[in-house]
LUMDRENKE-91671 format. One record per atom (N, C-alpha, C): residue number from 1; x, y, z; residue in three letters. Coordinates in Angstrom, 3 decimals. Layout:
# LUMDRENKE-91671
<num: NUM, c1: X, c2: Y, c3: Z, residuo: ALA>
...
This chain:
# LUMDRENKE-91671
<num: 1, c1: -8.278, c2: -22.280, c3: 14.638, residuo: MET>
<num: 1, c1: -7.911, c2: -22.848, c3: 15.776, residuo: MET>
<num: 1, c1: -7.236, c2: -22.614, c3: 16.415, residuo: MET>
<num: 2, c1: -6.179, c2: -21.639, c3: 15.287, residuo: ALA>
<num: 2, c1: -4.909, c2: -21.622, c3: 16.829, residuo: ALA>
<num: 2, c1: -4.711, c2: -20.325, c3: 17.912, residuo: ALA>
<num: 3, c1: -6.049, c2: -18.853, c3: 16.463, residuo: ASN>
<num: 3, c1: -6.325, c2: -17.936, c3: 17.198, residuo: ASN>
<num: 3, c1: -7.801, c2: -18.397, c3: 18.144, residuo: ASN>
<num: 4, c1: -7.828, c2: -19.866, c3: 18.017, residuo: SER>
<num: 4, c1: -9.362, c2: -19.384, c3: 19.344, residuo: SER>
<num: 4, c1: -9.287, c2: -18.466, c3: 20.746, residuo: SER>
<num: 5, c1: -7.970, c2: -18.752, c3: 21.144, residuo: LYS>
<num: 5, c1: -7.858, c2: -18.755, c3: 22.309, residuo: LYS>
<num: 5, c1: -7.496, c2: -17.233, c3: 22.941, residuo: LYS>
<num: 6, c1: -7.247, c2: -17.317, c3: 21.441, residuo: ILE>
<num: 6, c1: -6.431, c2: -15.164, c3: 21.460, residuo: ILE>
<num: 6, c1: -7.414, c2: -14.543, c3: 21.057, residuo: ILE>
<num: 7, c1: -7.952, c2: -14.450, c3: 20.026, residuo: ALA>
<num: 7, c1: -9.615, c2: -13.594, c3: 19.990, residuo: ALA>
<num: 7, c1: -10.468, c2: -14.122, c3: 20.224, residuo: ALA>
<num: 8, c1: -10.658, c2: -14.017, c3: 21.726, residuo: THR>
<num: 8, c1: -12.306, c2: -13.944, c3: 22.600, residuo: THR>
<num: 8, c1: -12.764, c2: -13.414, c3: 22.943, residuo: THR>
<num: 9, c1: -14.199, c2: -12.806, c3: 22.976, residuo: PHE>
<num: 9, c1: -14.627, c2: -11.816, c3: 23.202, residuo: PHE>
<num: 9, c1: -14.193, c2: -10.904, c3: 24.199, residuo: PHE>
<num: 10, c1: -13.213, c2: -11.206, c3: 25.325, residuo: GLU>
<num: 10, c1: -13.209, c2: -10.029, c3: 26.334, residuo: GLU>
<num: 10, c1: -12.463, c2: -9.143, c3: 25.388, residuo: GLU>
<num: 11, c1: -11.410, c2: -10.178, c3: 24.671, residuo: ALA>
<num: 11, c1: -9.804, c2: -9.822, c3: 24.294, residuo: ALA>
<num: 11, c1: -10.409, c2: -8.883, c3: 22.991, residuo: ALA>
<num: 12, c1: -10.966, c2: -9.438, c3: 22.244, residuo: LEU>
<num: 12, c1: -11.941, c2: -7.469, c3: 21.286, residuo: LEU>
<num: 12, c1: -12.727, c2: -7.270, c3: 21.825, residuo: LEU>
<num: 13, c1: -13.792, c2: -7.393, c3: 22.910, residuo: LYS>
<num: 13, c1: -14.446, c2: -6.094, c3: 23.599, residuo: LYS>
<num: 13, c1: -12.925, c2: -4.834, c3: 24.396, residuo: LYS>
<num: 14, c1: -11.861, c2: -5.447, c3: 24.574, residuo: GLU>
<num: 14, c1: -10.664, c2: -5.412, c3: 25.606, residuo: GLU>
<num: 14, c1: -10.244, c2: -3.987, c3: 24.362, residuo: GLU>
<num: 15, c1: -10.139, c2: -4.862, c3: 22.447, residuo: MET>
<num: 15, c1: -9.751, c2: -4.142, c3: 22.228, residuo: MET>
<num: 15, c1: -10.578, c2: -2.749, c3: 21.683, residuo: MET>
<num: 16, c1: -11.475, c2: -3.471, c3: 21.616, residuo: VAL>
<num: 16, c1: -12.419, c2: -2.245, c3: 21.187, residuo: VAL>
<num: 16, c1: -12.254, c2: -0.690, c3: 21.841, residuo: VAL>
<num: 17, c1: -12.642, c2: -1.205, c3: 23.224, residuo: LEU>
<num: 17, c1: -13.007, c2: -0.029, c3: 24.347, residuo: LEU>
<num: 17, c1: -11.845, c2: 0.458, c3: 24.190, residuo: LEU>
<num: 18, c1: -10.623, c2: -0.153, c3: 24.505, residuo: ASN>
<num: 18, c1: -9.343, c2: 0.408, c3: 24.833, residuo: ASN>
<num: 18, c1: -8.521, c2: 0.435, c3: 23.911, residuo: ASN>
<num: 19, c1: -9.132, c2: 0.358, c3: 22.603, residuo: HIS>
<num: 19, c1: -7.879, c2: 0.649, c3: 21.591, residuo: HIS>
<num: 19, c1: -6.590, c2: -0.071, c3: 21.178, residuo: HIS>
<num: 20, c1: -6.341, c2: -1.435, c3: 21.928, residuo: LYS>
<num: 20, c1: -5.728, c2: -2.513, c3: 21.916, residuo: LYS>
<num: 20, c1: -5.333, c2: -2.941, c3: 20.291, residuo: LYS>
<num: 21, c1: -4.273, c2: -3.223, c3: 20.269, residuo: THR>
<num: 21, c1: -3.933, c2: -4.125, c3: 19.758, residuo: THR>
<num: 21, c1: -3.880, c2: -6.252, c3: 19.901, residuo: THR>
<num: 22, c1: -4.861, c2: -6.309, c3: 18.546, residuo: ILE>
<num: 22, c1: -4.030, c2: -7.788, c3: 18.959, residuo: ILE>
<num: 22, c1: -3.274, c2: -8.788, c3: 18.357, residuo: ILE>
<num: 23, c1: -1.652, c2: -9.089, c3: 18.707, residuo: GLU>
<num: 23, c1: -1.134, c2: -10.500, c3: 17.305, residuo: GLU>
<num: 23, c1: -1.595, c2: -11.575, c3: 17.461, residuo: GLU>
<num: 24, c1: -2.410, c2: -12.581, c3: 16.594, residuo: THR>
<num: 24, c1: -2.634, c2: -13.743, c3: 16.334, residuo: THR>
<num: 24, c1: -0.937, c2: -14.319, c3: 16.451, residuo: THR>
<num: 25, c1: -1.803, c2: -15.443, c3: 16.569, residuo: ALA>
<num: 25, c1: -0.338, c2: -17.404, c3: 16.691, residuo: ALA>
<num: 25, c1: 0.725, c2: -16.760, c3: 15.496, residuo: ALA>
<num: 26, c1: 1.356, c2: -17.267, c3: 15.654, residuo: LYS>
<num: 26, c1: 2.685, c2: -16.951, c3: 14.436, residuo: LYS>
<num: 26, c1: 2.739, c2: -18.444, c3: 14.017, residuo: LYS>
<num: 27, c1: 2.116, c2: -17.620, c3: 12.605, residuo: ARG>
<num: 27, c1: 1.941, c2: -19.556, c3: 11.458, residuo: ARG>
<num: 27, c1: 3.178, c2: -18.900, c3: 10.355, residuo: ARG>
<num: 28, c1: 3.702, c2: -19.556, c3: 9.255, residuo: PHE>
<num: 28, c1: 3.951, c2: -21.076, c3: 8.283, residuo: PHE>
<num: 28, c1: 3.231, c2: -19.791, c3: 6.685, residuo: PHE>
<num: 29, c1: 4.677, c2: -19.159, c3: 6.421, residuo: GLN>
<num: 29, c1: 4.280, c2: -19.099, c3: 5.729, residuo: GLN>
<num: 29, c1: 4.604, c2: -19.098, c3: 3.592, residuo: GLN>
<num: 30, c1: 5.098, c2: -20.185, c3: 3.192, residuo: PHE>
<num: 30, c1: 6.406, c2: -20.197, c3: 2.711, residuo: PHE>
<num: 30, c1: 6.318, c2: -19.093, c3: 0.563, residuo: PHE>
<num: 31, c1: 7.862, c2: -18.855, c3: 0.376, residuo: GLN>
<num: 31, c1: 7.815, c2: -17.822, c3: 0.138, residuo: GLN>
<num: 31, c1: 8.357, c2: -18.141, c3: -0.939, residuo: GLN>
<num: 32, c1: 8.629, c2: -18.579, c3: -2.219, residuo: TRP>
<num: 32, c1: 10.134, c2: -18.199, c3: -3.643, residuo: TRP>
<num: 32, c1: 12.084, c2: -17.325, c3: -4.309, residuo: TRP>
<num: 33, c1: 12.573, c2: -17.711, c3: -3.083, residuo: ASP>
<num: 33, c1: 13.199, c2: -17.058, c3: -3.411, residuo: ASP>
<num: 33, c1: 13.867, c2: -16.904, c3: -5.006, residuo: ASP>
<num: 34, c1: 13.737, c2: -16.057, c3: -5.892, residuo: ASN>
<num: 34, c1: 14.022, c2: -15.601, c3: -7.184, residuo: ASN>
<num: 34, c1: 15.747, c2: -16.127, c3: -7.285, residuo: ASN>
<num: 35, c1: 16.529, c2: -15.857, c3: -6.478, residuo: LYS>
<num: 35, c1: 17.417, c2: -15.513, c3: -7.172, residuo: LYS>
<num: 35, c1: 18.478, c2: -17.886, c3: -6.853, residuo: LYS>
<num: 36, c1: 17.940, c2: -18.390, c3: -5.903, residuo: THR>
<num: 36, c1: 18.599, c2: -19.175, c3: -5.722, residuo: THR>
<num: 36, c1: 17.400, c2: -20.159, c3: -5.943, residuo: THR>
<num: 37, c1: 16.872, c2: -20.002, c3: -5.638, residuo: LYS>
<num: 37, c1: 14.855, c2: -21.038, c3: -6.069, residuo: LYS>
<num: 37, c1: 15.049, c2: -21.893, c3: -5.567, residuo: LYS>
<num: 38, c1: 15.135, c2: -21.657, c3: -4.025, residuo: ASP>
<num: 38, c1: 14.527, c2: -21.946, c3: -2.344, residuo: ASP>
<num: 38, c1: 13.743, c2: -21.731, c3: -2.574, residuo: ASP>
<num: 39, c1: 13.045, c2: -22.978, c3: -1.196, residuo: ILE>
<num: 39, c1: 11.757, c2: -22.212, c3: -1.412, residuo: ILE>
<num: 39, c1: 12.567, c2: -22.026, c3: 0.523, residuo: ILE>
<num: 40, c1: 11.730, c2: -21.264, c3: 0.947, residuo: ILE>
<num: 40, c1: 11.742, c2: -20.486, c3: 2.075, residuo: ILE>
<num: 40, c1: 10.917, c2: -20.019, c3: 2.728, residuo: ILE>
<num: 41, c1: 11.199, c2: -20.746, c3: 4.352, residuo: THR>
<num: 41, c1: 9.381, c2: -20.245, c3: 5.045, residuo: THR>
<num: 41, c1: 9.929, c2: -19.540, c3: 6.486, residuo: THR>
<num: 42, c1: 9.046, c2: -18.692, c3: 6.452, residuo: ARG>
<num: 42, c1: 8.719, c2: -17.794, c3: 7.593, residuo: ARG>
<num: 42, c1: 7.954, c2: -17.154, c3: 8.488, residuo: ARG>
<num: 43, c1: 7.869, c2: -17.309, c3: 9.334, residuo: TYR>
<num: 43, c1: 6.451, c2: -17.263, c3: 10.463, residuo: TYR>
<num: 43, c1: 6.094, c2: -15.900, c3: 10.428, residuo: TYR>
<num: 44, c1: 5.416, c2: -16.275, c3: 9.914, residuo: ILE>
<num: 44, c1: 4.540, c2: -14.350, c3: 10.443, residuo: ILE>
<num: 44, c1: 3.910, c2: -14.257, c3: 11.431, residuo: ILE>
<num: 45, c1: 3.091, c2: -13.333, c3: 11.491, residuo: SER>
<num: 45, c1: 1.937, c2: -12.886, c3: 12.653, residuo: SER>
<num: 45, c1: 1.338, c2: -12.088, c3: 12.532, residuo: SER>
<num: 46, c1: 0.158, c2: -11.347, c3: 12.148, residuo: ARG>
<num: 46, c1: -0.600, c2: -10.721, c3: 11.450, residuo: ARG>
<num: 46, c1: -1.499, c2: -9.991, c3: 13.127, residuo: ARG>
<num: 47, c1: -2.352, c2: -8.862, c3: 12.868, residuo: SER>
<num: 47, c1: -2.357, c2: -7.758, c3: 13.917, residuo: SER>
<num: 47, c1: -3.310, c2: -7.346, c3: 13.780, residuo: SER>
<num: 48, c1: -4.422, c2: -7.887, c3: 14.823, residuo: ILE>
<num: 48, c1: -6.132, c2: -7.449, c3: 14.866, residuo: ILE>
<num: 48, c1: -6.293, c2: -6.392, c3: 15.669, residuo: ILE>
<num: 49, c1: -7.028, c2: -5.243, c3: 14.636, residuo: LYS>
<num: 49, c1: -7.179, c2: -3.609, c3: 15.302, residuo: LYS>
<num: 49, c1: -8.999, c2: -3.769, c3: 14.823, residuo: LYS>
<num: 50, c1: -9.047, c2: -2.475, c3: 16.468, residuo: SER>
<num: 50, c1: -10.700, c2: -2.386, c3: 16.123, residuo: SER>
<num: 50, c1: -10.196, c2: -0.720, c3: 14.926, residuo: SER>
<num: 51, c1: -10.781, c2: -0.696, c3: 13.802, residuo: THR>
<num: 51, c1: -11.174, c2: 0.819, c3: 12.779, residuo: THR>
<num: 51, c1: -12.509, c2: 1.492, c3: 12.139, residuo: THR>
<num: 52, c1: -13.171, c2: 1.251, c3: 13.682, residuo: VAL>
<num: 52, c1: -14.592, c2: 1.647, c3: 13.418, residuo: VAL>
<num: 52, c1: -14.064, c2: 2.802, c3: 13.558, residuo: VAL>
<num: 53, c1: -13.466, c2: 4.301, c3: 14.219, residuo: CYS>
<num: 53, c1: -12.578, c2: 5.035, c3: 14.264, residuo: CYS>
<num: 53, c1: -12.548, c2: 5.569, c3: 13.378, residuo: CYS>
<num: 54, c1: -11.756, c2: 4.981, c3: 12.247, residuo: GLU>
<num: 54, c1: -11.472, c2: 5.370, c3: 11.397, residuo: GLU>
<num: 54, c1: -11.759, c2: 5.689, c3: 10.340, residuo: GLU>
<num: 55, c1: -12.806, c2: 4.597, c3: 9.906, residuo: LYS>
<num: 55, c1: -13.017, c2: 4.285, c3: 8.416, residuo: LYS>
<num: 55, c1: -15.391, c2: 4.521, c3: 9.057, residuo: LYS>
<num: 56, c1: -15.473, c2: 4.710, c3: 10.026, residuo: ARG>
<num: 56, c1: -17.249, c2: 5.377, c3: 10.713, residuo: ARG>
<num: 56, c1: -17.440, c2: 6.488, c3: 10.632, residuo: ARG>
<num: 57, c1: -18.227, c2: 7.296, c3: 10.622, residuo: THR>
<num: 57, c1: -18.941, c2: 8.356, c3: 11.295, residuo: THR>
<num: 57, c1: -19.562, c2: 7.347, c3: 12.893, residuo: THR>
<num: 58, c1: -18.873, c2: 7.967, c3: 13.917, residuo: ILE>
<num: 58, c1: -20.101, c2: 7.720, c3: 15.162, residuo: ILE>
<num: 58, c1: -21.456, c2: 8.603, c3: 15.818, residuo: ILE>
<num: 59, c1: -22.789, c2: 7.515, c3: 15.629, residuo: ASP>
<num: 59, c1: -23.468, c2: 8.727, c3: 15.425, residuo: ASP>
<num: 59, c1: -24.479, c2: 8.615, c3: 16.993, residuo: ASP>
<num: 60, c1: -23.953, c2: 8.796, c3: 18.468, residuo: GLY>
<num: 60, c1: -24.810, c2: 7.514, c3: 19.284, residuo: GLY>
<num: 60, c1: -24.258, c2: 5.863, c3: 19.737, residuo: GLY>
<num: 61, c1: -24.992, c2: 6.003, c3: 19.371, residuo: TYR>
<num: 61, c1: -25.201, c2: 4.220, c3: 19.358, residuo: TYR>
<num: 61, c1: -24.821, c2: 3.490, c3: 18.049, residuo: TYR>
<num: 62, c1: -25.325, c2: 3.998, c3: 16.932, residuo: ASP>
<num: 62, c1: -25.202, c2: 4.589, c3: 15.382, residuo: ASP>
<num: 62, c1: -23.890, c2: 4.289, c3: 14.800, residuo: ASP>
<num: 63, c1: -23.111, c2: 3.772, c3: 14.145, residuo: THR>
<num: 63, c1: -21.963, c2: 4.453, c3: 13.209, residuo: THR>
<num: 63, c1: -22.459, c2: 3.987, c3: 11.505, residuo: THR>
<num: 64, c1: -22.369, c2: 4.784, c3: 11.012, residuo: LYS>
<num: 64, c1: -22.221, c2: 5.252, c3: 9.681, residuo: LYS>
<num: 64, c1: -20.904, c2: 5.460, c3: 8.804, residuo: LYS>
<num: 65, c1: -21.078, c2: 4.688, c3: 7.607, residuo: PRO>
<num: 65, c1: -20.003, c2: 5.002, c3: 6.472, residuo: PRO>
<num: 65, c1: -19.368, c2: 6.283, c3: 5.409, residuo: PRO>
<num: 66, c1: -18.225, c2: 6.804, c3: 6.262, residuo: PHE>
<num: 66, c1: -17.872, c2: 8.079, c3: 5.794, residuo: PHE>
<num: 66, c1: -18.533, c2: 8.190, c3: 4.609, residuo: PHE>
<num: 67, c1: -18.828, c2: 10.140, c3: 4.063, residuo: GLY>
<num: 67, c1: -19.968, c2: 9.672, c3: 3.164, residuo: GLY>
<num: 67, c1: -21.480, c2: 9.451, c3: 2.987, residuo: GLY>
<num: 68, c1: -21.586, c2: 9.076, c3: 4.292, residuo: TYR>
<num: 68, c1: -23.351, c2: 8.837, c3: 4.044, residuo: TYR>
<num: 68, c1: -23.866, c2: 10.067, c3: 4.246, residuo: TYR>
<num: 69, c1: -25.112, c2: 10.010, c3: 3.213, residuo: GLU>
<num: 69, c1: -25.498, c2: 11.541, c3: 3.101, residuo: GLU>
<num: 69, c1: -27.231, c2: 10.174, c3: 3.395, residuo: GLU>
<num: 70, c1: -27.702, c2: 11.168, c3: 4.294, residuo: GLU>
<num: 70, c1: -29.159, c2: 10.952, c3: 3.932, residuo: GLU>
<num: 70, c1: -30.736, c2: 11.437, c3: 3.482, residuo: GLU>
């Protein structure tokens, strides 16, 4: 729900067409410190990017995975 205003259709379209990256909303993550036995809260955000050009072969309006043979 936190990313519903960030990852919109227009933002995803802009990302794919212009090779941009979208940063998600910050969320918290709990981490255990082995030395002090404390629980640490870290705020992290992730990035969303298009990987079509990196993992697929584009053939007109079709895309095929690398290594695909007919």
